[in-house]
Biotite code that builds the C-alpha atoms (Angstrom):
import biotite.structure as struc

atoms = struc.array([
    struc.Atom([0.030, 0.240, -0.088], chain_id="A", res_id=1, res_name="UNK", atom_name="CA", element="C"),
    struc.Atom([1.268, 3.347, -0.873], chain_id="A", res_id=2, res_name="UNK", atom_name="CA", element="C"),
    struc.Atom([2.567, 5.306, 2.190], chain_id="A", res_id=3, res_name="UNK", atom_name="CA", element="C"),
    struc.Atom([1.337, 8.913, 2.363], chain_id="A", res_id=4, res_name="UNK", atom_name="CA", element="C"),
    struc.Atom([4.763, 10.461, 3.039], chain_id="A", res_id=5, res_name="UNK", atom_name="CA", element="C"),
    struc.Atom([6.071, 8.986, -0.383], chain_id="A", res_id=6, res_name="UNK", atom_name="CA", element="C"),
    struc.Atom([3.453, 11.301, -2.054], chain_id="A", res_id=7, res_name="UNK", atom_name="CA", element="C"),
    struc.Atom([4.157, 14.840, -1.380], chain_id="A", res_id=8, res_name="UNK", atom_name="CA", element="C"),
    struc.Atom([2.400, 16.128, -4.440], chain_id="A", res_id=9, res_name="UNK", atom_name="CA", element="C"),
    struc.Atom([-0.869, 14.661, -3.551], chain_id="A", res_id=10, res_name="UNK", atom_name="CA", element="C"),
    struc.Atom([-2.690, 16.372, -0.628], chain_id="A", res_id=11, res_name="UNK", atom_name="CA", element="C"),
    struc.Atom([-3.373, 13.961, 2.130], chain_id="A", res_id=12, res_name="UNK", atom_name="CA", element="C"),
    struc.Atom([-6.342, 14.549, 4.668], chain_id="A", res_id=13, res_name="UNK", atom_name="CA", element="C"),
    struc.Atom([-6.904, 13.678, 8.226], chain_id="A", res_id=14, res_name="UNK", atom_name="CA", element="C"),
    struc.Atom([-10.097, 12.116, 9.159], chain_id="A", res_id=15, res_name="UNK", atom_name="CA", element="C"),
    struc.Atom([-11.063, 15.139, 10.629], chain_id="A", res_id=16, res_name="UNK", atom_name="CA", element="C"),
    struc.Atom([-10.233, 17.445, 7.438], chain_id="A", res_id=17, res_name="UNK", atom_name="CA", element="C"),
    struc.Atom([-12.052, 14.251, 5.363], chain_id="A", res_id=18, res_name="UNK", atom_name="CA", element="C"),
    struc.Atom([-15.272, 14.061, 6.597], chain_id="A", res_id=19, res_name="UNK", atom_name="CA", element="C"),
    struc.Atom([-15.346, 18.447, 6.828], chain_id="A", res_id=20, res_name="UNK", atom_name="CA", element="C"),
    struc.Atom([-14.301, 18.636, 3.499], chain_id="A", res_id=21, res_name="UNK", atom_name="CA", element="C"),
    struc.Atom([-17.308, 16.006, 2.540], chain_id="A", res_id=22, res_name="UNK", atom_name="CA", element="C"),
    struc.Atom([-19.770, 17.877, 4.534], chain_id="A", res_id=23, res_name="UNK", atom_name="CA", element="C"),
    struc.Atom([-18.761, 21.541, 3.396], chain_id="A", res_id=24, res_name="UNK", atom_name="CA", element="C"),
    struc.Atom([-20.031, 20.388, 0.012], chain_id="A", res_id=25, res_name="UNK", atom_name="CA", element="C"),
    struc.Atom([-23.158, 19.583, 1.196], chain_id="A", res_id=26, res_name="UNK", atom_name="CA", element="C"),
    struc.Atom([-23.961, 16.485, -1.275], chain_id="A", res_id=27, res_name="UNK", atom_name="CA", element="C"),
    struc.Atom([-27.180, 15.225, -2.348], chain_id="A", res_id=28, res_name="UNK", atom_name="CA", element="C"),
    struc.Atom([-25.795, 12.287, -4.258], chain_id="A", res_id=29, res_name="UNK", atom_name="CA", element="C"),
    struc.Atom([-22.831, 10.331, -2.938], chain_id="A", res_id=30, res_name="UNK", atom_name="CA", element="C"),
    struc.Atom([-21.518, 7.331, -4.583], chain_id="A", res_id=31, res_name="UNK", atom_name="CA", element="C"),
    struc.Atom([-18.952, 5.180, -3.003], chain_id="A", res_id=32, res_name="UNK", atom_name="CA", element="C"),
    struc.Atom([-16.952, 2.113, -4.701], chain_id="A", res_id=33, res_name="UNK", atom_name="CA", element="C"),
    struc.Atom([-16.871, -0.916, -2.252], chain_id="A", res_id=34, res_name="UNK", atom_name="CA", element="C"),
    struc.Atom([-13.629, -3.111, -2.237], chain_id="A", res_id=35, res_name="UNK", atom_name="CA", element="C"),
    struc.Atom([-10.735, -1.071, -0.838], chain_id="A", res_id=36, res_name="UNK", atom_name="CA", element="C"),
    struc.Atom([-13.184, 1.867, -0.019], chain_id="A", res_id=37, res_name="UNK", atom_name="CA", element="C"),
    struc.Atom([-15.440, 1.175, 2.324], chain_id="A", res_id=38, res_name="UNK", atom_name="CA", element="C"),
    struc.Atom([-13.471, -1.709, 3.431], chain_id="A", res_id=39, res_name="UNK", atom_name="CA", element="C"),
    struc.Atom([-9.920, -3.199, 2.760], chain_id="A", res_id=40, res_name="UNK", atom_name="CA", element="C"),
    struc.Atom([-9.112, -5.954, 0.634], chain_id="A", res_id=41, res_name="UNK", atom_name="CA", element="C"),
    struc.Atom([-10.438, -7.246, -2.802], chain_id="A", res_id=42, res_name="UNK", atom_name="CA", element="C"),
    struc.Atom([-14.118, -9.037, -2.068], chain_id="A", res_id=43, res_name="UNK", atom_name="CA", element="C"),
    struc.Atom([-14.234, -10.110, -5.507], chain_id="A", res_id=44, res_name="UNK", atom_name="CA", element="C"),
    struc.Atom([-11.473, -12.178, -5.820], chain_id="A", res_id=45, res_name="UNK", atom_name="CA", element="C"),
    struc.Atom([-10.950, -13.385, -2.485], chain_id="A", res_id=46, res_name="UNK", atom_name="CA", element="C"),
    struc.Atom([-14.921, -14.607, -2.966], chain_id="A", res_id=47, res_name="UNK", atom_name="CA", element="C"),
    struc.Atom([-14.028, -16.502, -5.893], chain_id="A", res_id=48, res_name="UNK", atom_name="CA", element="C"),
    struc.Atom([-11.029, -18.220, -4.117], chain_id="A", res_id=49, res_name="UNK", atom_name="CA", element="C"),
    struc.Atom([-13.460, -19.140, -1.384], chain_id="A", res_id=50, res_name="UNK", atom_name="CA", element="C"),
    struc.Atom([-15.859, -20.519, -3.488], chain_id="A", res_id=51, res_name="UNK", atom_name="CA", element="C"),
    struc.Atom([-13.256, -22.558, -5.079], chain_id="A", res_id=52, res_name="UNK", atom_name="CA", element="C"),
    struc.Atom([-12.099, -23.677, -1.636], chain_id="A", res_id=53, res_name="UNK", atom_name="CA", element="C"),
    struc.Atom([-15.267, -24.553, -0.196], chain_id="A", res_id=54, res_name="UNK", atom_name="CA", element="C"),
    struc.Atom([-16.128, -26.976, -3.658], chain_id="A", res_id=55, res_name="UNK", atom_name="CA", element="C"),
    struc.Atom([-19.104, -24.055, -4.349], chain_id="A", res_id=56, res_name="UNK", atom_name="CA", element="C"),
    struc.Atom([-17.751, -24.264, -7.893], chain_id="A", res_id=57, res_name="UNK", atom_name="CA", element="C"),
    struc.Atom([-16.871, -27.459, -9.772], chain_id="A", res_id=58, res_name="UNK", atom_name="CA", element="C"),
    struc.Atom([-13.397, -28.501, -10.638], chain_id="A", res_id=59, res_name="UNK", atom_name="CA", element="C"),
    struc.Atom([-13.910, -27.961, -14.409], chain_id="A", res_id=60, res_name="UNK", atom_name="CA", element="C"),
    struc.Atom([-15.141, -24.268, -13.231], chain_id="A", res_id=61, res_name="UNK", atom_name="CA", element="C"),
    struc.Atom([-12.283, -23.512, -11.114], chain_id="A", res_id=62, res_name="UNK", atom_name="CA", element="C"),
    struc.Atom([-9.622, -24.771, -13.325], chain_id="A", res_id=63, res_name="UNK", atom_name="CA", element="C"),
    struc.Atom([-11.192, -22.799, -16.037], chain_id="A", res_id=64, res_name="UNK", atom_name="CA", element="C"),
    struc.Atom([-11.234, -19.504, -13.967], chain_id="A", res_id=65, res_name="UNK", atom_name="CA", element="C"),
    struc.Atom([-7.729, -20.100, -12.614], chain_id="A", res_id=66, res_name="UNK", atom_name="CA", element="C"),
    struc.Atom([-6.525, -19.983, -15.954], chain_id="A", res_id=67, res_name="UNK", atom_name="CA", element="C"),
    struc.Atom([-8.513, -16.665, -16.769], chain_id="A", res_id=68, res_name="UNK", atom_name="CA", element="C"),
    struc.Atom([-7.204, -15.074, -13.868], chain_id="A", res_id=69, res_name="UNK", atom_name="CA", element="C"),
    struc.Atom([-3.421, -15.964, -14.435], chain_id="A", res_id=70, res_name="UNK", atom_name="CA", element="C"),
    struc.Atom([-4.496, -14.461, -17.721], chain_id="A", res_id=71, res_name="UNK", atom_name="CA", element="C"),
    struc.Atom([-5.782, -11.340, -16.177], chain_id="A", res_id=72, res_name="UNK", atom_name="CA", element="C"),
    struc.Atom([-2.694, -10.928, -13.721], chain_id="A", res_id=73, res_name="UNK", atom_name="CA", element="C"),
    struc.Atom([-0.413, -11.316, -16.850], chain_id="A", res_id=74, res_name="UNK", atom_name="CA", element="C"),
    struc.Atom([-2.677, -8.538, -18.848], chain_id="A", res_id=75, res_name="UNK", atom_name="CA", element="C"),
    struc.Atom([-3.832, -10.825, -21.430], chain_id="A", res_id=76, res_name="UNK", atom_name="CA", element="C"),
    struc.Atom([-7.747, -10.676, -20.136], chain_id="A", res_id=77, res_name="UNK", atom_name="CA", element="C"),
    struc.Atom([-8.987, -7.233, -19.738], chain_id="A", res_id=78, res_name="UNK", atom_name="CA", element="C"),
    struc.Atom([-10.367, -5.813, -16.101], chain_id="A", res_id=79, res_name="UNK", atom_name="CA", element="C"),
    struc.Atom([-13.837, -5.890, -18.114], chain_id="A", res_id=80, res_name="UNK", atom_name="CA", element="C"),
    struc.Atom([-13.907, -9.268, -19.020], chain_id="A", res_id=81, res_name="UNK", atom_name="CA", element="C"),
    struc.Atom([-12.321, -10.770, -15.638], chain_id="A", res_id=82, res_name="UNK", atom_name="CA", element="C"),
    struc.Atom([-14.890, -8.921, -13.481], chain_id="A", res_id=83, res_name="UNK", atom_name="CA", element="C"),
    struc.Atom([-17.740, -10.314, -16.146], chain_id="A", res_id=84, res_name="UNK", atom_name="CA", element="C"),
    struc.Atom([-16.337, -13.924, -15.919], chain_id="A", res_id=85, res_name="UNK", atom_name="CA", element="C"),
    struc.Atom([-16.357, -13.904, -12.310], chain_id="A", res_id=86, res_name="UNK", atom_name="CA", element="C"),
    struc.Atom([-20.009, -13.908, -11.872], chain_id="A", res_id=87, res_name="UNK", atom_name="CA", element="C"),
    struc.Atom([-20.742, -15.579, -15.242], chain_id="A", res_id=88, res_name="UNK", atom_name="CA", element="C"),
    struc.Atom([-19.024, -18.856, -13.765], chain_id="A", res_id=89, res_name="UNK", atom_name="CA", element="C"),
    struc.Atom([-21.529, -19.416, -11.396], chain_id="A", res_id=90, res_name="UNK", atom_name="CA", element="C"),
    struc.Atom([-24.272, -19.979, -13.723], chain_id="A", res_id=91, res_name="UNK", atom_name="CA", element="C"),
    struc.Atom([-26.717, -23.084, -13.220], chain_id="A", res_id=92, res_name="UNK", atom_name="CA", element="C"),
    struc.Atom([-26.254, -22.495, -9.216], chain_id="A", res_id=93, res_name="UNK", atom_name="CA", element="C"),
    struc.Atom([-29.462, -21.383, -7.514], chain_id="A", res_id=94, res_name="UNK", atom_name="CA", element="C"),
    struc.Atom([-29.461, -17.687, -6.759], chain_id="A", res_id=95, res_name="UNK", atom_name="CA", element="C"),
    struc.Atom([-30.814, -18.618, -3.007], chain_id="A", res_id=96, res_name="UNK", atom_name="CA", element="C"),
    struc.Atom([-27.688, -20.825, -2.462], chain_id="A", res_id=97, res_name="UNK", atom_name="CA", element="C"),
    struc.Atom([-25.236, -17.904, -3.854], chain_id="A", res_id=98, res_name="UNK", atom_name="CA", element="C"),
    struc.Atom([-26.712, -15.352, -1.521], chain_id="A", res_id=99, res_name="UNK", atom_name="CA", element="C"),
    struc.Atom([-26.063, -17.703, 1.653], chain_id="A", res_id=100, res_name="UNK", atom_name="CA", element="C"),
    struc.Atom([-22.405, -18.257, 0.256], chain_id="A", res_id=101, res_name="UNK", atom_name="CA", element="C"),
    struc.Atom([-22.094, -14.593, 0.209], chain_id="A", res_id=102, res_name="UNK", atom_name="CA", element="C"),
    struc.Atom([-23.292, -13.458, 3.775], chain_id="A", res_id=103, res_name="UNK", atom_name="CA", element="C"),
    struc.Atom([-21.475, -16.513, 5.162], chain_id="A", res_id=104, res_name="UNK", atom_name="CA", element="C"),
    struc.Atom([-18.303, -15.305, 3.096], chain_id="A", res_id=105, res_name="UNK", atom_name="CA", element="C"),
    struc.Atom([-18.696, -11.591, 4.070], chain_id="A", res_id=106, res_name="UNK", atom_name="CA", element="C"),
    struc.Atom([-19.099, -12.487, 7.575], chain_id="A", res_id=107, res_name="UNK", atom_name="CA", element="C"),
    struc.Atom([-16.435, -14.416, 7.824], chain_id="A", res_id=108, res_name="UNK", atom_name="CA", element="C"),
    struc.Atom([-13.709, -12.653, 5.689], chain_id="A", res_id=109, res_name="UNK", atom_name="CA", element="C"),
    struc.Atom([-14.417, -9.250, 4.967], chain_id="A", res_id=110, res_name="UNK", atom_name="CA", element="C"),
    struc.Atom([-16.881, -7.408, 7.731], chain_id="A", res_id=111, res_name="UNK", atom_name="CA", element="C"),
    struc.Atom([-13.808, -7.157, 9.987], chain_id="A", res_id=112, res_name="UNK", atom_name="CA", element="C"),
    struc.Atom([-11.900, -5.222, 7.057], chain_id="A", res_id=113, res_name="UNK", atom_name="CA", element="C"),
    struc.Atom([-14.731, -2.424, 7.071], chain_id="A", res_id=114, res_name="UNK", atom_name="CA", element="C"),
    struc.Atom([-13.041, 0.999, 7.498], chain_id="A", res_id=115, res_name="UNK", atom_name="CA", element="C"),
    struc.Atom([-14.962, 2.324, 10.656], chain_id="A", res_id=116, res_name="UNK", atom_name="CA", element="C"),
    struc.Atom([-14.205, 5.907, 9.533], chain_id="A", res_id=117, res_name="UNK", atom_name="CA", element="C"),
    struc.Atom([-16.178, 5.405, 6.209], chain_id="A", res_id=118, res_name="UNK", atom_name="CA", element="C"),
    struc.Atom([-19.010, 3.688, 7.974], chain_id="A", res_id=119, res_name="UNK", atom_name="CA", element="C"),
    struc.Atom([-19.219, 6.641, 10.250], chain_id="A", res_id=120, res_name="UNK", atom_name="CA", element="C"),
    struc.Atom([-19.126, 8.939, 7.026], chain_id="A", res_id=121, res_name="UNK", atom_name="CA", element="C"),
    struc.Atom([-22.000, 6.955, 5.255], chain_id="A", res_id=122, res_name="UNK", atom_name="CA", element="C"),
    struc.Atom([-24.087, 7.201, 8.467], chain_id="A", res_id=123, res_name="UNK", atom_name="CA", element="C"),
    struc.Atom([-23.450, 10.447, 8.910], chain_id="A", res_id=124, res_name="UNK", atom_name="CA", element="C"),
    struc.Atom([-24.642, 11.614, 5.608], chain_id="A", res_id=125, res_name="UNK", atom_name="CA", element="C"),
    struc.Atom([-27.610, 9.306, 5.434], chain_id="A", res_id=126, res_name="UNK", atom_name="CA", element="C"),
    struc.Atom([-28.914, 11.374, 8.313], chain_id="A", res_id=127, res_name="UNK", atom_name="CA", element="C"),
    struc.Atom([-28.413, 14.269, 6.211], chain_id="A", res_id=128, res_name="UNK", atom_name="CA", element="C"),
    struc.Atom([-30.748, 12.792, 3.831], chain_id="A", res_id=129, res_name="UNK", atom_name="CA", element="C"),
    struc.Atom([-28.104, 12.026, 1.190], chain_id="A", res_id=130, res_name="UNK", atom_name="CA", element="C"),
    struc.Atom([-28.636, 9.590, -1.297], chain_id="A", res_id=131, res_name="UNK", atom_name="CA", element="C"),
    struc.Atom([-26.224, 6.896, -0.950], chain_id="A", res_id=132, res_name="UNK", atom_name="CA", element="C"),
    struc.Atom([-25.024, 4.843, -4.291], chain_id="A", res_id=133, res_name="UNK", atom_name="CA", element="C"),
    struc.Atom([-22.698, 1.685, -4.127], chain_id="A", res_id=134, res_name="UNK", atom_name="CA", element="C"),
    struc.Atom([-21.028, 1.102, -7.382], chain_id="A", res_id=135, res_name="UNK", atom_name="CA", element="C"),
    struc.Atom([-18.564, -2.103, -7.800], chain_id="A", res_id=136, res_name="UNK", atom_name="CA", element="C"),
    struc.Atom([-17.185, -4.451, -10.083], chain_id="A", res_id=137, res_name="UNK", atom_name="CA", element="C"),
    struc.Atom([-17.813, -7.313, -7.679], chain_id="A", res_id=138, res_name="UNK", atom_name="CA", element="C"),
    struc.Atom([-20.670, -9.573, -8.221], chain_id="A", res_id=139, res_name="UNK", atom_name="CA", element="C"),
    struc.Atom([-23.885, -8.382, -6.576], chain_id="A", res_id=140, res_name="UNK", atom_name="CA", element="C"),
    struc.Atom([-24.367, -11.124, -4.257], chain_id="A", res_id=141, res_name="UNK", atom_name="CA", element="C"),
    struc.Atom([-21.196, -10.225, -2.405], chain_id="A", res_id=142, res_name="UNK", atom_name="CA", element="C"),
    struc.Atom([-21.775, -6.435, -2.586], chain_id="A", res_id=143, res_name="UNK", atom_name="CA", element="C"),
    struc.Atom([-25.692, -6.393, -1.664], chain_id="A", res_id=144, res_name="UNK", atom_name="CA", element="C"),
    struc.Atom([-24.652, -8.457, 1.431], chain_id="A", res_id=145, res_name="UNK", atom_name="CA", element="C"),
    struc.Atom([-21.817, -6.154, 2.357], chain_id="A", res_id=146, res_name="UNK", atom_name="CA", element="C"),
    struc.Atom([-23.400, -2.985, 1.998], chain_id="A", res_id=147, res_name="UNK", atom_name="CA", element="C"),
    struc.Atom([-26.260, -4.016, 4.668], chain_id="A", res_id=148, res_name="UNK", atom_name="CA", element="C"),
    struc.Atom([-23.590, -2.937, 7.173], chain_id="A", res_id=149, res_name="UNK", atom_name="CA", element="C"),
    struc.Atom([-24.255, 0.418, 5.863], chain_id="A", res_id=150, res_name="UNK", atom_name="CA", element="C"),
    struc.Atom([-27.547, 0.583, 5.607], chain_id="A", res_id=151, res_name="UNK", atom_name="CA", element="C"),
    struc.Atom([-27.703, 0.693, 1.709], chain_id="A", res_id=152, res_name="UNK", atom_name="CA", element="C"),
    struc.Atom([-30.288, -1.113, 0.283], chain_id="A", res_id=153, res_name="UNK", atom_name="CA", element="C"),
    struc.Atom([-30.129, -3.309, -2.778], chain_id="A", res_id=154, res_name="UNK", atom_name="CA", element="C"),
    struc.Atom([-31.547, -0.814, -4.714], chain_id="A", res_id=155, res_name="UNK", atom_name="CA", element="C"),
    struc.Atom([-28.841, 1.528, -4.490], chain_id="A", res_id=156, res_name="UNK", atom_name="CA", element="C"),
    struc.Atom([-26.379, -0.951, -5.746], chain_id="A", res_id=157, res_name="UNK", atom_name="CA", element="C"),
    struc.Atom([-24.674, -1.193, -8.971], chain_id="A", res_id=158, res_name="UNK", atom_name="CA", element="C"),
    struc.Atom([-22.577, -4.449, -9.512], chain_id="A", res_id=159, res_name="UNK", atom_name="CA", element="C"),
    struc.Atom([-21.349, -6.851, -11.700], chain_id="A", res_id=160, res_name="UNK", atom_name="CA", element="C"),
    struc.Atom([-24.526, -9.106, -12.457], chain_id="A", res_id=161, res_name="UNK", atom_name="CA", element="C"),
    struc.Atom([-26.133, -11.745, -14.719], chain_id="A", res_id=162, res_name="UNK", atom_name="CA", element="C"),
    struc.Atom([-29.787, -12.593, -15.294], chain_id="A", res_id=163, res_name="UNK", atom_name="CA", element="C"),
    struc.Atom([-31.493, -14.742, -13.049], chain_id="A", res_id=164, res_name="UNK", atom_name="CA", element="C"),
    struc.Atom([-34.080, -17.257, -14.634], chain_id="A", res_id=165, res_name="UNK", atom_name="CA", element="C"),
    struc.Atom([-36.448, -19.477, -12.604], chain_id="A", res_id=166, res_name="UNK", atom_name="CA", element="C"),
    struc.Atom([-34.313, -19.126, -9.738], chain_id="A", res_id=167, res_name="UNK", atom_name="CA", element="C"),
    struc.Atom([-30.967, -20.287, -11.354], chain_id="A", res_id=168, res_name="UNK", atom_name="CA", element="C"),
    struc.Atom([-28.338, -17.820, -12.614], chain_id="A", res_id=169, res_name="UNK", atom_name="CA", element="C"),
    struc.Atom([-27.229, -17.672, -16.031], chain_id="A", res_id=170, res_name="UNK", atom_name="CA", element="C"),
    struc.Atom([-24.313, -16.721, -18.016], chain_id="A", res_id=171, res_name="UNK", atom_name="CA", element="C"),
    struc.Atom([-26.461, -13.591, -19.195], chain_id="A", res_id=172, res_name="UNK", atom_name="CA", element="C"),
    struc.Atom([-24.564, -10.237, -18.396], chain_id="A", res_id=173, res_name="UNK", atom_name="CA", element="C"),
    struc.Atom([-26.818, -7.301, -17.211], chain_id="A", res_id=174, res_name="UNK", atom_name="CA", element="C"),
    struc.Atom([-23.966, -5.170, -15.868], chain_id="A", res_id=175, res_name="UNK", atom_name="CA", element="C"),
    struc.Atom([-20.011, -5.005, -15.295], chain_id="A", res_id=176, res_name="UNK", atom_name="CA", element="C"),
    struc.Atom([-19.381, -1.516, -13.821], chain_id="A", res_id=177, res_name="UNK", atom_name="CA", element="C"),
    struc.Atom([-15.802, -0.564, -14.316], chain_id="A", res_id=178, res_name="UNK", atom_name="CA", element="C"),
    struc.Atom([-13.626, 2.018, -15.442], chain_id="A", res_id=179, res_name="UNK", atom_name="CA", element="C"),
    struc.Atom([-15.859, 4.139, -18.050], chain_id="A", res_id=180, res_name="UNK", atom_name="CA", element="C"),
    struc.Atom([-18.869, 1.552, -17.311], chain_id="A", res_id=181, res_name="UNK", atom_name="CA", element="C"),
    struc.Atom([-19.132, 2.616, -13.835], chain_id="A", res_id=182, res_name="UNK", atom_name="CA", element="C"),
    struc.Atom([-20.346, 6.219, -15.289], chain_id="A", res_id=183, res_name="UNK", atom_name="CA", element="C"),
    struc.Atom([-22.190, 4.417, -18.093], chain_id="A", res_id=184, res_name="UNK", atom_name="CA", element="C"),
    struc.Atom([-23.959, 2.101, -15.093], chain_id="A", res_id=185, res_name="UNK", atom_name="CA", element="C"),
    struc.Atom([-24.786, 5.410, -12.939], chain_id="A", res_id=186, res_name="UNK", atom_name="CA", element="C"),
    struc.Atom([-26.060, 7.230, -15.648], chain_id="A", res_id=187, res_name="UNK", atom_name="CA", element="C"),
    struc.Atom([-28.688, 3.982, -16.776], chain_id="A", res_id=188, res_name="UNK", atom_name="CA", element="C"),
    struc.Atom([-30.004, 4.824, -12.936], chain_id="A", res_id=189, res_name="UNK", atom_name="CA", element="C"),
    struc.Atom([-30.354, 8.260, -13.710], chain_id="A", res_id=190, res_name="UNK", atom_name="CA", element="C"),
    struc.Atom([-27.371, 9.571, -11.853], chain_id="A", res_id=191, res_name="UNK", atom_name="CA", element="C"),
    struc.Atom([-25.931, 11.912, -14.181], chain_id="A", res_id=192, res_name="UNK", atom_name="CA", element="C"),
    struc.Atom([-24.065, 14.398, -11.740], chain_id="A", res_id=193, res_name="UNK", atom_name="CA", element="C"),
    struc.Atom([-23.167, 13.112, -8.518], chain_id="A", res_id=194, res_name="UNK", atom_name="CA", element="C"),
    struc.Atom([-21.907, 15.566, -5.661], chain_id="A", res_id=195, res_name="UNK", atom_name="CA", element="C"),
    struc.Atom([-19.353, 13.507, -4.268], chain_id="A", res_id=196, res_name="UNK", atom_name="CA", element="C"),
    struc.Atom([-17.781, 9.746, -5.444], chain_id="A", res_id=197, res_name="UNK", atom_name="CA", element="C"),
    struc.Atom([-15.325, 7.951, -3.412], chain_id="A", res_id=198, res_name="UNK", atom_name="CA", element="C"),
    struc.Atom([-12.935, 5.429, -4.866], chain_id="A", res_id=199, res_name="UNK", atom_name="CA", element="C"),
    struc.Atom([-9.621, 3.457, -4.392], chain_id="A", res_id=200, res_name="UNK", atom_name="CA", element="C"),
    struc.Atom([-8.528, 2.384, -7.831], chain_id="A", res_id=201, res_name="UNK", atom_name="CA", element="C"),
    struc.Atom([-7.626, 3.801, -11.163], chain_id="A", res_id=202, res_name="UNK", atom_name="CA", element="C"),
    struc.Atom([-10.849, 1.786, -12.230], chain_id="A", res_id=203, res_name="UNK", atom_name="CA", element="C"),
    struc.Atom([-12.806, 4.234, -10.244], chain_id="A", res_id=204, res_name="UNK", atom_name="CA", element="C"),
    struc.Atom([-11.177, 7.440, -12.005], chain_id="A", res_id=205, res_name="UNK", atom_name="CA", element="C"),
    struc.Atom([-13.631, 8.140, -14.683], chain_id="A", res_id=206, res_name="UNK", atom_name="CA", element="C"),
    struc.Atom([-16.682, 8.206, -11.950], chain_id="A", res_id=207, res_name="UNK", atom_name="CA", element="C"),
    struc.Atom([-14.418, 10.203, -9.735], chain_id="A", res_id=208, res_name="UNK", atom_name="CA", element="C"),
    struc.Atom([-14.231, 12.758, -12.608], chain_id="A", res_id=209, res_name="UNK", atom_name="CA", element="C"),
    struc.Atom([-17.966, 13.466, -12.752], chain_id="A", res_id=210, res_name="UNK", atom_name="CA", element="C"),
    struc.Atom([-18.365, 14.744, -9.417], chain_id="A", res_id=211, res_name="UNK", atom_name="CA", element="C"),
    struc.Atom([-17.328, 18.149, -7.990], chain_id="A", res_id=212, res_name="UNK", atom_name="CA", element="C"),
    struc.Atom([-16.155, 16.338, -4.976], chain_id="A", res_id=213, res_name="UNK", atom_name="CA", element="C"),
    struc.Atom([-13.806, 13.487, -5.818], chain_id="A", res_id=214, res_name="UNK", atom_name="CA", element="C"),
    struc.Atom([-12.507, 11.911, -3.118], chain_id="A", res_id=215, res_name="UNK", atom_name="CA", element="C"),
    struc.Atom([-9.880, 8.917, -3.608], chain_id="A", res_id=216, res_name="UNK", atom_name="CA", element="C"),
    struc.Atom([-9.887, 6.798, -0.300], chain_id="A", res_id=217, res_name="UNK", atom_name="CA", element="C"),
    struc.Atom([-6.851, 4.491, 0.461], chain_id="A", res_id=218, res_name="UNK", atom_name="CA", element="C"),
    struc.Atom([-6.017, 5.085, -3.397], chain_id="A", res_id=219, res_name="UNK", atom_name="CA", element="C"),
    struc.Atom([-3.770, 2.591, -5.278], chain_id="A", res_id=220, res_name="UNK", atom_name="CA", element="C"),
    struc.Atom([-0.707, 3.534, -6.689], chain_id="A", res_id=221, res_name="UNK", atom_name="CA", element="C"),
    struc.Atom([-1.867, 4.469, -10.222], chain_id="A", res_id=222, res_name="UNK", atom_name="CA", element="C"),
    struc.Atom([-4.734, 6.506, -8.555], chain_id="A", res_id=223, res_name="UNK", atom_name="CA", element="C"),
    struc.Atom([-2.479, 8.274, -6.121], chain_id="A", res_id=224, res_name="UNK", atom_name="CA", element="C"),
    struc.Atom([-0.468, 9.341, -9.249], chain_id="A", res_id=225, res_name="UNK", atom_name="CA", element="C"),
    struc.Atom([-3.364, 10.713, -10.961], chain_id="A", res_id=226, res_name="UNK", atom_name="CA", element="C"),
    struc.Atom([-4.831, 12.026, -8.124], chain_id="A", res_id=227, res_name="UNK", atom_name="CA", element="C"),
    struc.Atom([-1.600, 14.361, -7.830], chain_id="A", res_id=228, res_name="UNK", atom_name="CA", element="C"),
    struc.Atom([-1.912, 15.206, -11.470], chain_id="A", res_id=229, res_name="UNK", atom_name="CA", element="C"),
    struc.Atom([-5.396, 16.578, -10.972], chain_id="A", res_id=230, res_name="UNK", atom_name="CA", element="C"),
    struc.Atom([-5.305, 17.979, -7.619], chain_id="A", res_id=231, res_name="UNK", atom_name="CA", element="C"),
    struc.Atom([-7.601, 15.560, -5.798], chain_id="A", res_id=232, res_name="UNK", atom_name="CA", element="C"),
    struc.Atom([-6.808, 15.249, -2.047], chain_id="A", res_id=233, res_name="UNK", atom_name="CA", element="C"),
    struc.Atom([-6.420, 11.535, -0.788], chain_id="A", res_id=234, res_name="UNK", atom_name="CA", element="C"),
    struc.Atom([-7.561, 10.127, 2.478], chain_id="A", res_id=235, res_name="UNK", atom_name="CA", element="C"),
    struc.Atom([-6.165, 7.154, 4.192], chain_id="A", res_id=236, res_name="UNK", atom_name="CA", element="C"),
    struc.Atom([-8.164, 5.100, 7.085], chain_id="A", res_id=237, res_name="UNK", atom_name="CA", element="C"),
    struc.Atom([-6.143, 4.822, 9.989], chain_id="A", res_id=238, res_name="UNK", atom_name="CA", element="C"),
    struc.Atom([-5.861, 0.891, 9.199], chain_id="A", res_id=239, res_name="UNK", atom_name="CA", element="C"),
    struc.Atom([-4.220, 1.612, 6.489], chain_id="A", res_id=240, res_name="UNK", atom_name="CA", element="C"),
    struc.Atom([-1.736, 4.552, 7.733], chain_id="A", res_id=241, res_name="UNK", atom_name="CA", element="C"),
    struc.Atom([-0.533, 1.875, 10.676], chain_id="A", res_id=242, res_name="UNK", atom_name="CA", element="C"),
])
């Protein structure tokens, strides 16, 4: 993770400064990325590994997805493609089973990584009447489960998802919000000009750019460099600074 001290060209906000700056713009609509922004770690790839280890995914599906993920890490498979395939791979499984698995996974592996400062911020914004949206390239089963901790309802979640027919997941992709696709997903939901956007990776940059209040949280190295270039202040939760 980047050390704030190593990035003198990017303004680094304290928690008090971060919260004050967000509230100072009196947002009406705020949009949050999830993995790395509301909690540490990548719930998408972690859920993938967990379903492999627990046997929810078949051996054949596991082998295929492992090979695709190796290609992604090598740069041969795009971010858009792998995010879609990581939800398509569950085709043929009952949605109810996938939702139970997501609930078990999030409670046991991700919940402890929630950033308290972000939970407090979302809570404060909700109490002020702000419309909160969550946007993620991780599958909707995991994200919808995770953001329950933030009192964000499923109808305010835009995530990678497939069609469900007769109670079973299919291979038909309905959405994969990543990069410019996050802006498209928001636009399709009627959100064209959010007041504040929060994200942690370069795949959130396009979404951050559409808001007057752009707030990189726990930024990746690429997003940190971009933030320094465009003048976005950055914020690191305490668990990341330590």
